[in-house]
N, C-alpha and C positions, 0 to 999 in steps of 0.2 A: 774737588777740594782735597788736598793731600792729608793723609791721616797723620796725627801726631801720636807719638809714644808718651806714656805717662812721664812727666818730669821734663819734657821738652817745652821750653818757653815758646810762646807764640812769636812769630817774627815781628820785630820792632825796629824802628829806625835807630841807628847808632846814637846814643846820647852819652854825654859826659858823666851824668849822675843817674844812679838807680834809686828809685823811691822804694824803700824796703817794704812798706805795706802793699804796694802794688806787686812786688816780686813774690811775697808770701801769698797773695791772692792768686796770681798766675800759676805758681808751682804747686801750692797746697790746697787751694780752694777756700782758704780762710778769707772771710770778708775783710775789707781794708779797715773797717771800724774795729773789728775784733783784733786785727793785727796791731793797730795803733794802741789799743788797750794793753795787749800782751807786751809790747815794747815799754809802755809807761809802767807797767808792773815789774819790769826787769826780768821777764822770762824769755827774752830773745837773746841769743848769744851768737857771736861771730867769732869763729875759731876759739871758743871757750871764754871769750870776754863778753860781758854785757854790752848791749848796743847803746847804752847811756842815753836812752830817750831821743836818739837821733833818727830821723826818718829818711834823710837823703845821704847817700855815700857815693864817692867817686867810683866809677866802674873799675878803674885800676886797683882801688883799695879792695874791692870785694872779689876780684878775680882770683880763682884758686882757693877760696876760702869756704868753710862750712858754716851754714847758718842753722841754728837749732831753735825750736820753739818748745819750751818745757812748760806746757799748760797743765792745769789741774786734771783735765780729762783725757788729754791726748799729748803725745810727743811727736814732733816732726823734725826731720833733718834733710837739708838739701845742700847740694854742692854747686857753687857758682863756677862754671868752667872758665879757665883762662882763654882768651880769644887769640 
């Protein structure tokens, strides 16, 4: 089994939409339920803008953007690479 570097998303089939809670789970280890809660609380930002309680985004929309989770106990940031 090939080794993954921290921050490398697991290989997935190409999809038109990215489920934000699943992305946060894959990249940061946050459970999808906690990710949904953070989105609902307005602590998830995409390039500085609140995610507005949306869970699914077009892959082309997220490409090249930074996703931040500003929680009470921890702050995370990931970069979604353009393909």
